[in-house]
PARORO-710979 format. One record per atom (N, C-alpha, C): x, y, z. Coordinates in steps of 0.1 Angstrom, whole numbers, plus 5000, padded with zeros to 4 digits. Atoms other than C-alpha are relative to their C-alpha. Layout:
XYZ;...
***
This chain:
500550084988;633040513765;499650095011;500549914989;632940783792;498750074997;501249935004;630340963772;498849915001;501150104999;628140653770;499649985014;500350024986;628440593807;499350125006;500649884995;627640953815;498550024996;501449995005;624540943793;499149905008;500850104994;623440623810;499650045015;500349964986;623740773845;499150115002;500949894999;621641063837;498549964999;501350055000;618640843833;499549975014;500550014986;616540863865;499849865004;500350144996;615540503864;501249925003;498850074998;619140393863;500750045013;499349954988;620440603892;499150005013;500949994989;617340583915;500649925012;499550074989;618940313937;501250075007;498849934995;621940533942;499850135007;500349874994;620140843953;499649995015;500250014985;620240893991;498850085003;501149924996;616940994006;500350095011;499849904989;617141314027;498650055005;501249964994;614341394051;500250125009;499849884991;613941744067;499649965014;500450044986;614041684105;499050095006;501049914994;611641974110;498649944998;501350065001;608241814118;498950104999;501149915002;605241994104;498849955008;501350044993;602241994128;498950044992;501049975009;599441964104;498650025006;501349984992;596641964130;500350115010;499849894991;596442294148;498650065004;501249934995;593842484169;500450135008;499949894990;593442814186;499349955013;500650064988;592942694222;500650075013;499649934988;593842964248;499050015011;501149994990;590442944266;500349935013;499850084988;591342664290;501050075009;498949944991;594442854302;499450135006;500549884995;592443174306;498949995011;501050024990;589743024328;500749975013;499450034987;590743034365;499849865004;500150144996;591442684379;500549995014;499650034986;591942534413;500049855003;499850144996;593042204428;498749965008;501250054993;590141994440;500249855003;499650144995;590241664460;498849915001;501250085000;586841504452;499549974986;500650045013;584841344424;498950104996;501149905002;582241634427;500550135005;499749874996;582642004429;498750075006;501149944993;580142144455;500350145003;499849864995;579642514462;498750065004;501249944996;577142734479;499950144995;500249865004;575643064468;498850065007;501149934994;573343324484;499250064988;500849955011;570443404461;499150115004;500849894995;568543654483;500550055013;499649944987;569443884512;498850035008;501249964992;567243974542;499450134996;500849885004;564544234536;500450115009;499849884992;565044584548;499150114995;500949905004;562944894548;499750105012;500449904990;561345184568;499249935011;500750044988;559745144602;499650125008;500449894992;557745364625;500850015013;499349994988;559245494657;499549905010;500450104991;559345214682;499649874994;500550125007;558244964656;501249904997;499050105004;560044654642;499549934987;500350075012;560244484609;500049855003;499950154998;559644104605;501449954999;498750065001;562643894610;500249944985;499750055014;564343824576;501249915000;498850085002;566943584564;500449994986;499650025014;569043514534;499549874995;500450125007;568243244509;501349944994;498850075005;571042994501;499649884992;500250135008;571342704476;501449944997;498850075002;573942444469;499949944986;499950065013;575042344434;501249914999;499050105001;577242064422;500349974985;499550045013;579341974391;500849875001;499350134999;580641624384;501450024993;498650015006;584441594379;500149884991;500050115009;584941394348;501549964996;498650055003;588041184339;500250004985;499549995014;589741264306;501249914999;498950095001;592141004293;500549984986;499450035013;594440934264;501149895002;499050104998;596640624259;500849994987;499250015012;599540594235;501249915002;498950094999;602540384227;500850014987;499150025012;605540344204;500849875003;499250124998;607740044199;501550045003;498649974998;611340024210;500850004987;499450005014;612239944174;499950144994;500349875006;610540264162;500850115007;499349904992;612140464190;501550004996;498650015004;615640344179;500350054986;499749975014;615440374141;499650154997;500349865003;613940734143;500850105008;499349914991;616340874168;500850104993;499149915007;618641034143;499150114993;500949905007;615641214127;499250095009;500949924991;613241314155;500550005014;499650004986;615241244187;499249895007;500850094992;612941094213;498649984995;501350025006;609940954195;498949995010;501050024990;608140854226;499650145006;500349864995;608441214240;499250084990;500849935010;607241344207;498649965000;501450055000;604141124209;499350065013;500649954988;603541234245;499650154999;500249865002;603841604236;498750024991;501149985009;601341564207;498749955007;501250054993;598941364229;499550105011;500449894991;599041634256;499250114993;500749895008;598041894230;498649964996;501350055004;595241674217;499149995012;500950004988;593941624253;499650145004;500349874997;594041994259;498950054991;501049965009;592042054228;498749945003;501250074997;589541794238;499350065012;500549944988;589141954272;499450144997;500649875003;588542294257;498849994991;501250035008;586142164231;498849965009;501150044990;584142004260;499650125008;500449894992;584242324279;499150104993;500949925008;582342484251;498749924996;501150085005;580142194238;499549885008;500350134993;580041914264;498650005006;501350014993;576941784281;500149885009;499950114989;577141584314;498949914999;501250094999;573641454315;499849914988;500250085012;573541324279;501049885000;499050105000;576741124285;500249925013;499750054987;576541024321;499849855001;500250154999;575240664315;500849934990;499350065011;577640594286;501449965004;498750044997;581140464283;501050125000;499149895002;582640814276;499350135006;500649884995;581141074300;500950125000;499349875001;582141434296;499250115008;500649894992;581441754315;499250104992;500849905008;578942024305;500950134997;499449885004;580142324286;499150124999;500749875001;579142684278;498749994992;501250015008;576642574252;498749965008;501250044991;574442414279;499950095012;500049934988;575442624309;499650154999;500449865002;574742964293;498950004989;501150025010;571342924276;498750055005;501249954995;568743134293;499550114990;500549915009;567043294263;498850075005;501149944992;564043364285;500249975015;499850014986;563943414322;499249885006;500750114993;563143114344;499450055013;500649964987;561943124380;501049995011;499150014989;563543164414;501350064997;498749955003;567243204412;500449994986;499750005014;567043134375;499250104992;500849895006;564943444368;500950104994;499149905007;567343614344;500249954985;499750035014;568243624307;501550024998;498649985003;571843564297;500449964986;499750045014;571543464260;499150084991;500749935010;570443654229;500249934987;500050065013;569543494196;500050104989;499949905011;570843714167;499449954987;500550065012;570143484138;500250104988;499849905011;571743734114;501550055000;498649955001;574843934105;500450075012;499449944988;577044054133;500250154998;499649855000;577444424142;500650035013;499449964987;579444594169;499150025011;501049974990;576344694187;499649875008;500350134993;575844324195;500949975011;499150014988;578944324217;499650095011;500549914990;577544624235;498849955007;501250064994;574244454240;500349885009;499650114992;575944144253;500650055013;499449944988;577944364278;498950055009;501149944993;574644534288;499349895008;500750114994;573044194295;500749965013;499250054989;575844084318;500150115011;499949894990;576244424335;498750015008;501349994994;572544434342;499849895010;500250124990;572544084358;501050015011;498950004990;575844134376;500050125009;500049874992;575244494388;501550045003;498649964998;579044554383;500550034986;499449975013;581244694355;500649874994;499450115008;582344454328;501250064993;498849955006;585944514318;501049904999;498950105001;589244344320;499849885009;500450124992;587744104346;499249904992;500850095009;585843944317;500849974987;499450025013;586643814282;499049964990;500850055011;584943774249;500749874994;499550125007;585343424233;499349994987;500650015013;584843404196;500949934990;499250075009;586143234165;500950104993;499149915007;589043374145;499350084989;500849935011;586643464116;499250115006;500849904994;584443654140;500850125005;499149894996;587343844154;500550084988;499749925012;588243944118;498950104997;501249925002;584744084115;500050125010;499849904990;585244274148;501150104997;498949915003;588544414137;499750094988;500449925011;587144534104;499150115004;501049904995;584344714122;500650115009;499449914990;586544864149;501150104993;498949925005;589444984127;499650144994;500449875005;587645264108;499650105010;500549914990;586445414141;501150055009;499049974991;589845464157;501250064993;498849945006;593045654151;501349925003;498950084996;595345394166;499649865001;500350144998;595645024170;499249975013;500750034988;593244864194;500949965012;499250044989;594644824229;500049855002;499950154997;595844484241;500149985015;500050044986;595744304274;500849875001;499350124997;597944034289;499249925010;500950074991;595743764304;500649875005;499350124996;598343494309;501450014996;498650005004;602043414305;500149994985;499850005014;602843514270;498750024991;501350005007;599143554261;499550154999;500449865002;598643914248;498950014989;501250015009;595243964232;499450144998;500749875002;593244254217;498850015009;501249984991;590344414236;499050084992;501149925005;587044574229;499450065013;500549934988;585944834255;500749955012;499150054989;588744704277;499749865004;500350144998;587344354275;500949914991;499150085008;590044104263;499149914990;500750095010;589043894232;500949884998;499350135001;590043524231;499549934988;500450085012;590043334198;499949855004;500150154998;588842974199;499649934987;500350085012;588842724170;498749925001;501150094997;585842554186;498650074998;501249935001;583242814177;499550034986;500349985014;583142814139;499749874993;500450135006;581142544121;500649994985;499549995014;582742654087;498949944991;501050055010;581042454059;499649855003;500350144997;580742114076;498549995004;501550024997;577141984078;499749855002;500650134997;575241684091;499449944987;500550065012;574341434064;498549985001;501450025001;570941304054;499549925012;500750074989;568541194081;498749944995;501250065005;565740944074;499149975013;500950024989;562640894096;499149884998;501050115000;560240614106;499250025013;500949984988;557440584132;499549875005;500750114994;555840334155;498850055008;501349954994;552340354170;500049965015;499950044986;553440214204;501450035006;498749994993;556140264230;500450155003;499649864998;556040644232;498850085005;501149914996;553940954241;499850114990;500249905010;554041144209;498550004995;501449995005;550541264199;499949994985;500250015015;549141224164;500350144994;499749875007;550541494141;501349984992;498849995008;553441594119;501150075007;498849954992;556841654135;501150034990;498949965009;559741834118;501349995008;498750024993;563341744127;501250054992;498749985005;566841854122;501049955010;499050064992;569941684136;501450064997;498649955002;573441824142;500949915008;499050074993;576641674155;501050095006;498949944994;579241794179;501249924998;498850085005;582641684165;501150025010;498949994990;585541604188;501150104995;499049905002;588141884190;499750094988;500549915011;586042094166;498850085005;501249934996;582542184177;498749954993;501250045006;578942174165;500050044985;500149975014;578442154127;498650044996;501349965005;575542274106;499049895001;501050104999;572242094110;499749934987;500450075012;570941844086;498850074993;501249965007;568341914060;498749965007;501250034993;564841924075;499349884995;500850115004;562841604075;498750005009;501350004992;559241534088;499649865001;500650134998;557441244102;498650025006;501449994995;553641204107;499749875009;500350114991;552440994136;498549995002;501450024998;549040854145;499849955015;500350044986;547440774179;500750105010;499549914989;548740914212;501249935007;498950074993;551540664220;501149974990;499150025011;553740704189;501550035004;498649965000;557540734185;500450044986;499449965013;559640884158;501549965000;498750045000;562940724148;500850084989;499249925009;565740934132;501349914997;498850085004;568440734113;500950074991;499049935008;571640854098;501349925000;498750055000;575240764090;500950095008;499049924992;578140874112;500650104990;499449905009;579341204097;501549964997;498750035005;582441154076;500750134994;499249895006;585141384061;499950125010;499949894990;585141584094;501450055001;498649944998;588141804104;500949905006;499050084995;591241594108;499549855003;500550134998;589141274106;499349985014;500650024987;587541344140;498549954999;501450065000;584241174150;499150085010;500949934991;581141304168;500149955014;500150044986;580841304206;498650025005;501449974996;577241434208;499250024987;501049965010;574141464186;499050095007;501049914996;571641744190;498849994991;501250025007;568041694180;499150125001;500949895000;565841984170;498749964994;501450055005;562041934166;499150125000;501049905001;559142154156;498749954996;501350045005;555442134150;499750054987;500249955013;555742324118;501450024993;498750005007;558442354091;500750135003;499249884997;561242594100;499950055014;500349964986;560142614137;500749915010;499350104991;562542354152;500750075011;499249964988;564042414187;500649875006;499350114994;566342194207;499249925009;500850094991;564441894221;500949925009;499250084991;567441714235;501449974994;498650045004;571141604233;500249865004;499750144997;572341244231;501549984998;498650055002;575741074234;500149944986;499750065013;577340984201;500349855001;499750144998;578040644216;498949945009;501150054992;575340414230;500649945013;499550054987;575640244264;500949884999;499050105002;577639964249;501350054994;498949955006;580140194234;500050014985;500150005014;578940154198;499550134995;500449875006;578540454175;498550014998;501549985002;574940594175;499750024985;500549975014;573240574141;498550014999;501449975000;569640604152;499650065014;500549934987;567740814178;498549994999;501450024999;564240734189;499450115009;500749894993;562041034200;498749945005;501250064995;559540884224;498950105004;500949904995;557941214233;500350045015;499549984986;559541184268;501550015001;498650005000;563141114260;500549964987;499450045012;565641034233;500849885003;499350124998;566840674231;500949974988;499150035010;569740544211;500049854997;500150135005;570540224193;500849905009;499450104992;571940044223;499149885003;500850124997;570739704235;498750045008;501349974993;567039754244;499750154999;500249855002;567240124232;499950075014;500049934987;568240244267;500550144999;499549865000;569040604276;499450075012;500549934988;568240874301;498550005000;501450024999;564740874314;499250134996;500649875005;564041234302;500950074990;499249925010;565141474275;501250075008;498949934994;568641614283;500450124992;499649885006;569541974275;499050074991;501049945008;566242054258;499850155003;500149854998;565742434253;499350064988;500849955011;563042604233;500650134995;499349885006;565342914229;501149964991;498950055008;568042704212;499549964986;500550035014;567542704174;501149944992;499050075008;569242504147;501150104994;498949925005;572642644135;500149984985;499950015014;572642724098;501450044995;498849985007;575342814073;500750135006;499249884995;578043044089;499650055013;500449954987;576243084122;500849945011;499250044988;578243074154;499750095012;500349944987;578243194190;501250095005;499049924993;580043464210;499749995014;500350014986;580443434247;500750125007;499349914991;581243694274;500049945013;499950084988;582543514304;501050065010;499149944990;584243614337;501349935001;498750064997;587843564345;500350005015;500050004986;587043564382;499549875005;500450144996;586943224400;498850015010;501249994992;584143354422;498849974991;501150025009;581943334391;500249884991;499750125009;583643064369;501349955004;498750074996;586342814378;500149864993;499850145005;587842494364;500749925011;499450094990;588342254393;500749884994;499450125005;590741974387;500649925011;499450094990;592041674406;501549984995;498750015006;594941594383;500050084987;500149915011;595741854357;501049954989;499250065011;597141654327;501349945006;498950074994;599341394344;500449884990;499450115008;601641154324;500249885009;499850124992;601440794337;500849904991;499350105008;604140554324;499449875002;500650134999;602840214316;501149904996;498950105002;604839884314;499649914988;500350105011;605239654284;499449875006;500650134996;603339324285;500749894994;499450125005;604338974278;499649974985;500550025013;602238984246;500550114991;499549895008;603839314235;501350055008;498849964992;607339324251;500850124995;499249895006;608739584227;499350134999;500849885000;606239854234;500450095012;499749894990;606740184253;498750085003;501449944998;603140264264;500050115010;500249904990;601940564283;498650045000;501449954999;598740724295;500050145005;500249864995;597641084301;498650005006;501349994993;594841164326;499950145005;500349874994;593141474337;498649995006;501350004994;590141504361;499550145002;500449865000;588241824356;498650024996;501349965005;585042014347;500050154999;500249855000;583842364340;498850035009;501049964990;581942514369;499750154999;500549865001;579942824361;499250025013;500649984987;579242934396;498850115000;501149905000;577043234386;499650014985;500450005014;575243174353;499550134996;500549875004;573643514354;501150104998;498949915003;577043674352;500849964987;499450045012;577843514319;499050034988;500849965011;576543614284;500349934988;499850085013;576043454250;499250074989;500649965012;575243584216;499949884990;500150125007;573843304195;499650024985;500350015015;573743234157;500350134993;499549885007;575743534146;500849964988;499350035013;577143544111;501150114998;499049915003;580543704105;499950054986;500249955014;580143934075;501350074996;498749955005;583643974060;500249974986;
***
């Protein structure tokens, strides 16, 4: 009899109800990012909805003069710039029941949720500091501030105070000389040494490429620098290197785009236009562009419509926050014509973009949108497989600063009569990225890490 009972209890199906479930209390954080950039940028408290500042762009003239003579009266030239402070928000909640039944395993569930939401908000803010665009989202439900992708984009010199180059398009494999060239661009513009007062910002993969190239040329480990509490980073020519998860597209790519045209409502002239579309994904960055498509128009008042599905299978299930439209007059010659919000003015996800020849409209009621192209730049080219950017930015608030009104504040919320057992909360932060001196910032575009 005991033998028969013992044999019966060894059958898994028989003893399953008697096996106590044990759960490891250590919670694995499966979503992670390299995100030290936000902490490394100087920040300052600000008490308004806009960040205004002044800058002198030219000094009074000076020169030789004959004895007893006089030079004409000169004066400095000043200009005022402004950045919009944008509200960032996250709302979360747990139930009192969930809080109670999970206490033995995770402790305070509500605090665990708050901690995770704070991290998510910080990642969102850092991603926007690289890829955001104020103008493209200003009229929508979810406005965000402009990032480095838009603020550091002078591939050719402009006019007046914008007469400088701060970006270089590599479009090929990275080499160490490219970092030197980037430093030379910034030093020439700033007329000052570039060293520990600056920092390179690149993806972890690009830093691996830098490390492989540097290691054979030295007899000791690369020097490191401390740029924040507990943040010890490697350097190149005394410039700290910051890793960011928001600069590598990896293998994610925009899906298929289809085209259509209309003969009225626009200003596109008759011809064939070539398009590629990319998406900027929340808490990730810009992915590779779509396969090239073309559309032939007739007349002189045509439009071209680009239709697509919302990108799926993105990192951690994240969704787009922006779309970037590249257009060219010949195959393979596309440049950035404009940036649009990933949500239309009603808050619905964008699935079509109309190029009118003057602006980009989305699928909102009446196809509304900005009155002109936002962020267009003939120097910005489509991002292909493995292509990413490297930035050289100052750590001096005279040149770059992150003003904030509330720097990640937790706001307790009250349960409602329709949900009395909830423990809701909100997180808010009011901030932007203010590049006070664009000529003192550098960018290397479309570099490929060769490792």
